[in-house]
Structure formats: structure tokens, C-alpha cells
N, C-alpha and C positions, 0 to 999 in steps of 0.2 A: 760903745761904752754904755755901761749900765751901773746903777747905784746899788749898794748893798741893801737888801730889804730889811736888815737889822739896824745898821747905824746910819745908813744913808750916804756913806762915803764911797768913793770909787775904789773897787777892789782890784782893778786892773785885770790881768788874765789869770789870777790866782783862783784855785778852787776853794781856798779858805781865805776869808776876809782878813787881811793883815791888821786891820784896825780893831775889830771886835771878836775875831775868831769864829764867825758864823760860817756854816758849811753851805757852799753855793753849788755843789756838784749835782744834786738830785732834784732840783727844782723843775716842775713840769711846765713846758712852754705852752703859750695860748694857742699857737697854731695846731697843736695836737688835738685840742678840743674841736676845732673846725673840721679836721679830717675825720674825726670820729662821728660827728653829726651827719656828715655826708654819707658815710657808710651805713649808719642806722636808717637814714631816709631811704636809701636805695633798697635796703632789705625790706623796709615796710611796704614800698611800692611793689616789690616782687611778691610779697605775701598777698597783697590785695589783688594783684593780677591773677595769682594762682586760684584764689577763692572765686574771683569773678568768672573765670573761664571754666572752672570745674564744678562749681556748685550748681544744683538743679534749679531750673526756672520755676517759679511758683505757678502751680496750676490752680486756677480759681473757678468758681461757679459765678455765672452772670449775676445771680441774685445777691451775692455777697459783695459786689463791687460798690464802694461808697466813696465819698469825697476824699477821704484820706488816701485812697489808692491813686490819686491823680499823679501821672507821670511814672507810675510803677510799670516795670517790664514783666509781663505775665504771659501765661499760656491759657487759651480757651479751646476746649474741645466741644464739638457739637455738629449740627447738621445745617447746611445752608438753607435758609427759609425763604429768602427773597433775593432778587438780582440775578446776574450782575448788571450794573449800569455803568456806562463810561462817558465821561465828559471830556471831549477833545480839547476844549479851551483850557481847562485847568489840568489836563492830563491826569485825571483821577479815576480810579476804579473803585466801585463801592458795591458791597453785598452785605447781607445780614446773616448772622449765625444764631441758632437757637440751641440751647441745651434744655435739660429737664427743669430748669429754674427760671428761664427768661430768654430774652432776645437782645442783641446789640448789633450796632453797625460797625463794619470793618472797612477801612479805607486804605488804599495804596496810592501814593502820589509820585508823579514824575518818573524817576529812574526805577523805583520799586514797581510801579504799574507797568512800565516797559519791560522789566524783567519777567513779570508774571505772564505778559502777553507772549514774549519770545519763548518762554519755557512751556507754553501751552498748559498753564496751571490756573486758568480762569475758572473759578468755582461756578457751579450751576445748582439750581434748587434740587435738594435731595442728596447732594454730595456730602459725605462724611469728611470733616476737616479737623485739623489741629493747627491752630494759628497762634503765633507768638508776636507780641508787639507792645507798644507803649499805650497805656490807658489814658484817655482824656475824659474827665468827668465835669460836665458843664450843666449847671442847674439840675443836678441830680440825675442827668441822663448820660450814661457811659457810652464811649465809643473806643475803638482800638485802631491804631495806626501801625501798619507793618512796613519795614524798611528794606526787605529783600525777598526774593522768591524762595530762599532757603527757610524763611520763617513760616512757610505754609506747606503742609502736606495734606493730600486729599485722596479719597477713594471715590471714584465716580459711581453714581447710582445707576448709570446707563450701561455699565459693563455686564453684558450677557443678561439683559432683563427678560422676564417671561413674556411670551406672546399671549395677549388677552383679547376676549371679545369686548367690543366697546360697551355693550350693555351691562357688562359686569363691573365697570368702573364706578366706584362710589367715593364719597368724601373721605371714607376711611383709608383710601389709597393715597391720600395726599403725601407728597414728597417721596413716593415710591417710583422706581423706574419701570416702564412697560414698553412693549412693542405692540403697535396697533396696525392693522391692515384694513383698508376701506376705500370707499369711493369719495372723491371730492364733490361736495354738493354746492358750496359757495365759497367765494373769496371776498372778504370785506376788510376795509381799512377804517376802523372806528375813529382813529385819530393818527396824526403823523407819528411814526415811530413804532406802530403796532399793526400787524396783519393777522387776521383770524381766518383760518381755513376750517370749514365745517366738514368733518369726515363722518361717513356713515358705513356701517356694515349691516348684516341681517338682524343684529340684536339692538341697534340703537345708533345714536349720533353723538359727536363730541366736537368741541372747538379746539383746534391746534393753534396756540399763540406763538407768533414768530416776531421777535423784537428786532428793530434795526440795529440796536447795540450788538446783539449776538451776531448778526450777519456781517457787520463791519469788522468785528474782532475775530470771528471764527469761520468766516466764509458764508456766502449767500446760499440760501436754500435753492434747489432747482426750480425752474419755471414750471408751473403746473396749471391745468385748466379744469373747469367744471366737467364732471363725469369721468375724470381720469382716476385710475386705481393706483394707490401709492401705499408705501410702508413708512411708518414714522416711529422712531425711537425717542423717547423723551421722559420728562418727569411729570407726574400728576400734580397739578396745583389747583387752587380754588379761586373762583371769581365769586365773591360773596360766599355762598355755600354750594355753588355749582362746580362740579369737577371740570377741568380742562387739561389739555396736555401742552406742556411748554417744551418747545424744540430747543435743545441745548447747543447744537452745532449744525450747520447747514448740511453736512454730509450724512446726518442721521435721518434725512428724508430722501426717499428714492422711489422712482416710478416702478410699477410692476408690469410685467409682460402679460399676465393673465388677469382678466377683469374680475373684480370682486362682485359676487352676486349680493344684492342688498334687499331684494324683494322676492317673496315666494309667490308663484303663480297660483291663484285660487279661482274657483268658480264664483260668480256673483251670488249664487244661492247658498254658498257656504259661509258667507260673511255673517258675523254675529256681533252683538254689542260688546261681548266679552273680549273681542279682538281689538278694541280701541287702543291705539298706540302702536299697533303692528304696522309694518311696512309691507304692502302686498302689491301684486300686479294682477289686473283684471283686463278682460277684453269683452267687447260687445258692440252692438249697433247703437248709434246715436238715435235716441227716440225723440228728444226735444232739447232745445237750447233756450234757457230762460235767464235773461239779464235780471239782476236785482240791485239793491242800493249799493252793495259793496263789491259786486263782481258779476260772475256768470255761473249758473248751474247747468250742467249737461247731464241729462238722464240717459244712462246706458241700459240696454236690455239684452239678456242672454238666457235663452230657454225659459222665457216668460218670467224671469227674475229681474228685478230692477235695482239700480243703485245710482246715487247722484255723485257726480264728480264736481268738486267745488274749485272754481278758478277765481282767485282774488283779482280785482280789477287791474292792478299793476302787472300781475302775471299774465292775464289775458291780453293786455295791450302789447306786451312784449313777445307774445307767442306767434311765431311766423305762420303757423298753419291754422290760426284761429278762424280765418275766413272760410276754411275748407271744412270746419267742424259744423256740419249741418245734418238735418234729419236724414237717416239712411246711410251715413258714412260709418265705416268700421274703425273703431278706435281701440288702441291699447294704452293703458295708463297704469303707472305705478305711483304709489303715494301712501301716505299715512292714513290709517283707518280712524275716523272720528265719528262721534255720535252727537247730534244736535237735536234736542227736543224729541228724542226717540227715533230719529232717522239716521241711518248709516250713510256716511259720506266718505269719499276718497279725496284726499287733498294732495296733489302733486307739488313738488318743491321747485324743480327746475325744468326748463324747456325739454331737456332730453328725457324726461319722465313721460312725455306724451308723444305717441307715434300714431300716424294715420295709416292704417293697413289697407284701406280701400276707400276710394271716393264715393260719395253719394251718387246714385243714378241721376243723370242729368236729363231733364226734359229739354229736347232740342229747341222747343219754342220759347224757353225761358232762359235768360242769361243770369247766372248767379251773381249776386253782388256781395261784396264784403260786409261783414257786420260792423256798423259804425261804432265808434267810441261814444258812450252815452255820458253826458254830464248831468248829474243829479243834484238839484238844489234842495236844501233843507230849510223849510220855512214853517212858521206857525200859520194856521189857516187865515188869520186876519191879514197877513202880509201877501197872500196870493192875489194877484191883480190881473187885469186884461193883458198886461205885458208878458205874463207867464204862459199864455196860450201856446200850445205845441211844445212847451218845455216839460221835462220830467222832474217831478217834485216829490220830496219825501216830507210827509206831515203826519200828525197824530191827532186823534180826537175820539170822542165818544158818540155812539149812535144815538140820535135823538128821535128820529122817525124812520119808518120803513114804508116804502110804496113799491109794490110789484107791478110790472106791466108785461105785455106779451113777449118781449125780447129780453127781459132782464129785471133788475131791481135797482131802485134809487133809494139811497140811504142819506139822511141828513146827518152829516158829520160835524161835530161842534167842539171847539175848545174855548178857553176864556178870552180869545181874541176875535172869534167870529165863527161862521159856519159855511159849509160848502156841500154840494151834492157829490156823493160817492156813487158812481155808476158801475154796476157789475153786470156784464152781458152774460146771459145764460149759456151761450155756446162756449164761453171761456171758463166759467166757474159754475159748477153744478148747483142748481137752485136748491136741491135738497140739502146740500152741505151748507149753503148760505143760511137757510132757515134754522139749521141746527146750531150754527156757531155765531152768526152775526145778528144778535138780537138787540133790542133797545137796552142801552146801558153798557154795552160792551165797549171797551176802549181798544182802538186799533192803531197800528202803525201801517201807513199806506204809502207805497211808491207807485206813481202813475202819471199819465200824460194829462196835462190841463187842457180841457176843451170848453166850448161855450155853446149852450143850447137855449134858445129863446131868451137871450140876455143873461142867463145864469151860468156861473162858472161851475165846471164839473171836473173831478179828478177820476181818471179811468185807468185802473190797473190792467195790465196785459194778461196776467195769470194769477193764480192763487198764491204763487211764491212771493208775490209783491205785497201781500197782505198778511200781517202778523197780529194775532190776538194778544194784547198786552195784559188785559185783565177782564174779568167778568163781574157783573154786579153781584153783591152778596146775596140779594134776593132776586129771583126771576121776576120779570114784569108781570103785573096782575092782569086779570082777564079784562079789566077796563082799559088797559093800555091800547091806544088806537093803532092797530096794525092792519094794513090793507089786506083784503082777501085775495089770494092769488088766483089768476085766471087759469082755467083748465087748459092743459096742453096734451095733445094726443101723443107726442113723442118728446123726448128730451135727450140731449147729447151729454153723456156722462163726462165729467171733468175730473181733473186731478184732486186729490185730497187736500183740504185746507191745512195750513200750518197749525199744528196743535198748540194749545195753551201750555205755557211753562208749568211743569209739574211741581215746581218749588212752592212750598207753602208760604203765604204772605206773613210778614212780621213787621212790627214797628221797631225802631232802633232801640227803644227802651227795653224791649223784650229780649234782646240779644245779650248773652253773657259768655264767659269763657267756657261754660258747659256746652255751648252750641258749636264750639270749634270743630271744623271738619264737616259741618252740616250746611246745606244750601237753602237759602231763603230768598223770597221776592220782597224787595224793599222799594218803596216809592218815596222820594225825597227831593229836596232842592239843593243845588250846589251853592255853598256859601263861601268857599275858599278853594283856590287852585295853587298847587305847587308842583315842582318837578324834581326828579332825582336822576342819577346817572342812567338808571335802567328803565325809567318810565315816568309816570305822572300820578299825582295824588289829588283826589277831589274830596273835600270835606262835605259830607251830606248832613242835612238837617231836615227832619220830618215833623218837627214840633214836639216830639217826645224825647229827643236826644240827638246826639251827633256821632257820626262814625266816618272813618276814612275809607274811601273807595280807591283801591290801588290798581292801576292799569299798567302792566309792563308794556314795553315798546311793541312786542308782537301781538298784544291784545288791543292796545289803544288804536293802532293803525287800521283795525278792522271794525271799529265802531261806526255803524251807519250814521252819516251826517255828523261826524265828529267835530266839525267846526262849530256846531251848536252846543258842544259840551264845554260850557264856560260858566262864569259867574251868573247866578240866577236861573240856570237851566233846571227844569223839572225832569227827573229821570225815573225810570223803572228798571231795577237791576235784579237779575237772578244771579246770585253770587254765593261763594263759599265763605263762611266765617272763619277767619284765621286770627292768630295771636302773634304779633310781632313786637318784641321788646316790651311785653306786658300790656300792649294796647290792642283792642279789637280792630280788625280791618275786614273789608269785603273784597274778595278777589274773584272776579268772574273767570270762567274757563275760556270764554270766547268773547270777542268784541261785540258779537251780535247779541249777547245777553244783556247789553246796555242799550236800552231804548230811550231815546230823547222824546219826552212827551211835549216839552215846550223848550225851544232853543234858548240859550242864554247868550250874553255878549258882555264885553267889557266896555261898552259904549257909555256906561254910567260913570266911569272913572274920569274925573275932571282933569283937563290938561293943566299942567303946572309949568311955570317958567323955570328954566334950568338954574338960574341964580337963586331960586327960592328953595332948592333941594338941600337938605342938611341933616335930616333925621333918618337913620337906617331903619329898614323894616317896614316902610310905608308902601302901599300900593299907589302908584302914580302913573300918569300918562304924560309923555313929552312928545312934542311935535316940532319938526324942523328939517333942516337940510343935512343930508348925509355928506360929511366932509372927509372921512377917511375909513379905510377897512384894513384890519390887520388879523391875520390868522394866528391862532395859538393851538397848543397840542389838543385841547378839548373843545374847540369851536372857533368862533370868530368874535372879534371886537369891532363894533362899528361906532362911529363918533357922530353925534347929532348936535347941530348948532341951531338954536332958535332965536339968535340975536342978543340974548341976555347972557349966554354962556355956551360952552361946549361940554357935553356929557358923554361918557363912555357907556355903551350898551353892550353887555356881555351875553352872547347867544351860545349856549352850550350845544353840543352836537345833537342830542336827542330832540331839542327844540328846533335846531336848525333844519332838521329833516323835513319840517312842515312849513318852512319859509321859502318863498320863491327866490332862490339865491340868484337866479339870472337877472333879477331886477335890482339886486343890491349893487348899485353903481354910485360913484361919487356924483353928487348933484341931485340925486333923487330926493323927493320929499317923503319922509317917513313919519308914522305915528307909532309909538311903542308904549305898551302898558306893561309894567313890571314892578318888582320889589326893589327898593333902594338898598344899597349896601355900600360900605366904605372899606375898600381893600387897597389902602394906599392913596386912593382918590375916590370921589363919589362915582358910583355906577348904578345903572338901572338894569335889572336882570329879568327879562321876560320869562314867564313860566310855561307858555304855550307858543307854538309856531304862529297861531292865529292872533297872537298879541302883537305881532310885527306887521303893520300894514304899510305897503309901499305904493305910493301914488304914481 
């Protein structure tokens, strides 16, 4: 029943209201409106689906991404610049893409990451990619999340890459694919998760970086050993500005049946200064074996031509045939040509570079004994005491007096802490050369055995290689300078030539400017600040006229004679090249031996602080207490020291850890640490040198 819309009475079943005559037949029912709205909604959704599935995805440049793009679904085209890295806990795969406008991080999580792994679509540095996903913009930093393997297309940079000589690889080749063939020289693990394989051919050497993420996802690289020849296909990447090769999948490294020649055989007489940096192979007879402060020098002779082979101490200690390298033995050595103060040297890299081709003739009445490992102490003259008799000591000082006698010469060597007699025997060091080079006022660095004669301490070098002239007086001594008259000798035994004075001109720090970049100068100054970075150590020098940073990379620092004395307060003489880094001047020596410690420094002046008093970052402090815990992390070790007032974390990075006696780092040991305070979630002390961690 319904009422007439006109009069309100009941019309019954009539199409015409019997009461008022209104036409009731063509009235539209409400349910028809409902049906129509459903149809319209369905059509609207169909249209939206059609546009969503058939309209092109917006392709954007990384530079154009802004906060208004948050949650937009876009396409980015570019080249993989970093990664990939995989986090098993969160099941996330991350890599970075760069176009001509910028760089952003791309991530795949859980099922999307699993799909990429299963489809073998994990990008590597240098791969060209097109990736679609949802943008996330947080604090103006964009990133992109992909939700399936179909959202990524790539072209691998390592598909049919060209074969190159290692020496031809430069920073301009970054993110290009290459094939390299060479000999494995060393295998290092700088931190957990990364392995570096040094590869060399006849033109140069390069590090091959192998990440544990890559091996876990794409298969492990084959086991290799030093001196093995291999082929590697990978992407050129940069560590700072140094090219390296990144292995993108384990199967891209393979051993070679034929050995790669890395050194050209040359005659000793054909070696020239201009060949510095070349890798060569020489043979000859061992003429002399001379230990010095940082290792051992072996003189080879071939057809009356001489060359020195330089063995660093750690290399010599690990060389199985070192005890057989004696005068008269025949030796074959391959290594890099180096020049040091005008002298050509050959520096081998690994044990396989040194071969004994014939033993020295043995006197049947004499039993050869192995060359002992020599411990060299670095001390200022005033700290040399009776307890050092028979020890080998490195010290520095200026000649104050000269007194010759029938068998040699006694020099009074003096620094600001005291004086000692420097004894040079004439049958070991040519007296004529002594008179030419070792005059009053000359500053020397001397390594020698401590002896005692008539109650007086003496330092006695074994050869001229253990005496280095650091500087000469600006004016020669006057005629009135008391120098003893030499006694007449009917004969004299000629000795080896003394180490030459550095040819670098002296300069004060204030005289150096950016115009001097690339030039080498001799600077004498005091270390006033010490800091470390991932690839080495920085020492701030002050000579009273100005300050400059002395930068020693790891491979330079470890060969500084008496490096334990290179600390706060040390007085040093440095022959180094002036460089410019980030607009600031630096000194960078080519060799650790170009850094001579005139007076050792120490951190002993840093006062010990109680742990509960630490609170200001950036301070140089000393803490002392009991080691309570040790934890490894990717770039080093964290140790925890408790002094009774609190427990502090000491962060020791790998480059510093290399000079810490790790075997003594045990819970319960008493330690003293000097370092900079920092606050990274909690208070920490960060030592800058390995010698800043003292374990009792």
C-alpha cells in the first residue's frame, strides 16, 4: 500500500488516483537509483584499472626527486655505483644507482630480495639498470623500494669485457668491466667481510676486492695461494682515489695453467734510476749482509756491478732461507726497483721472490750459524745506561768533538739529553770517508751496539749502513775548531761508501706554499698532535714558524726506523714531498726511512683520568685499569677498561691494532690507554697509535 503523492489518499491498485485524478503510472522507483549508482561505480573502477595498467610509469632523474614525490611509483635508469650488500637478519638487499644527476639507495626486502636472488638478478658495480619502485623521501634523502624481480632489468658490465694490462688501469676506468691476468702476491683480510687479493703482472699491481656478501649470494671464489697465476673478471672501483677490481661473482675468478711472468730478467749493470717502479729479476753473488734499524740489506755483485736488495725486518724474519743468505751464496731475486738517496735497491714482496741458486762455500772448520733476529731499541742519548750494554740501540745526535786513534775514530755525540762516544773502527768504515762526512756539527742517526770502555759508554755501528747523515752545519767548522791530528798509517782497508746526505733542500714550514706542491724539502720540527685515519696516520708538525701535517700511509709508517718514538713531543727531520689535500698543505715522504727521529717522543705526559670524570668529547686523555671484556667489530676491536670508578669502551681500529700486542689483550690484564674521547652512543676512548695501548 502506498499513498497518492498528490492528495495523500490510498489509490489502491489504480494507475489514476480515484480521489484527485493524479497519474501514478510513470513514477520512478528509488531502487532504480541504487542500481544505476552501482553500475556507474563499476564503470569508474574499470576505467581506473585501465589507466593504471596501461599508462607509462614516470621516469625521473634522481636530482628531481623531492619530498612531494614520497610514495610515488617511478622508474630510475642509471649505473650501479655501490653494493650489493645483503642483511640476512632483515632479508634485505641494498645497492646504489647513479645517473648523470645524482645517486640514491635501492632496497629489496624479504620476498622481493628472494626473487632477485633466485632470478640471478643481483646488480654489481658498473651494471646498467632500469629499476621501478616506490620512492621514500626522508629528511630530503631519497631511496627506492622495489617489490618484485620484474621491477629490475639489467645489463652486466662483465659481459665480454676487454682484457687489459694491470698497469693501464686508472681512476678513469671506474665502473667499467675488465679481464685481468696476473700472479697473486698477497691475500689480506682488512676486516671481517672483505678479502683483498693483490694481483701483479709485468706492468703493475692492483687489489681485487672480494666481499663475503658476494660469495654467500653468488658462490665462493676458488681457493688461491700466493704466487699462483689467475684470471679475474670484474668491475673497476675506487678506494679513495686508488683503482681496485671488485669481483662480482665467484665463478669470475679462475686459476691459469700457465704462469704469468711478472718480472723481466736484467743485468745488475743495466739498472737505472729511471727504472724506479719496475718489477725486475736479478741474479748475483752475495757480497755482504748488513742488518740496519728496519731490516737487512744484502749486497749482490755481478760482473763487478753492485745492487742492494732490501729486506724489511718482518719479511726477513719470515724468510725460510734467510740463514743461508751469506757471503758467497748465489741469489736470484725479483722485486720492485726503488731509489733511496741516490742508491738503487731491489725490494722483493713475497718469499717466492727470493731463490737461493747456490750455497756459499763452507769452511769445514767453521759451522755456519743462523742470523739472529735483532731487537733495536730507540732511545735518546741521555736514556742509554749500563743496562743497555750489548744491546742494539738507535739514537741521534750532533758531533761535538772528534778524536782519531790508531784503529779508528771516537766522536762525541750529543743531544739535549746527554752525550756518548761514537766509536767507528777504521777497518769497518773508511777513515777518509769519515773525515769527509762526519765533521763537527753534523747531525747523525746511528744504530749500533752499546759497549763500555774505561767506564765510558760507547755506541759502535757495525757498518756505514748503520750511520745516516741527517743534516750538516750551515757553516763548516772554523780552523780554530779543535780536531785531533790523525796518526799516520802505512795502509788502510777501503770500506763501503757512507750513506749520502739527503739532496732535499731544507725549508721552514712558513716557507712552504701551494706553489711548492710536488717538490721535496727537508723539514725539522716537533710533533704536537697525533691522529689516525683508515689508511694511515697524521702527525702535526710545528717548527716555530708554522704548522703542517705529516701524512704517513700504512705502508710508509711501518718502515719508519724507531717508529715507537714518533709520538707527541718527538723531534723529527723529514724529507718529504709537499702535497695539497682538500686545500691544505701536507708532507708525504716516499719512504718511512725519510723520517728520522732526532728525539723520541712519548705520551707519558698525558695525565691519567678517572673514568667517571670523562664527559667532554675531543680531549686527549689517559685511562688505566683492568681489561674486562673484548669484542670484535668489522673495523677493529672494542676493549672495556674498568678503573674502579667506571667502565669505558676503548675503540681500536685495525690500522692502530696492527701495532698492539694482541696476544696480550686478555681479560684481567692491566692496560693504560691514551686516546681521544668521543661520544658515539656512549663515552669512548680512541687511541691514535698502537703504542698508545700499553699492556702490563
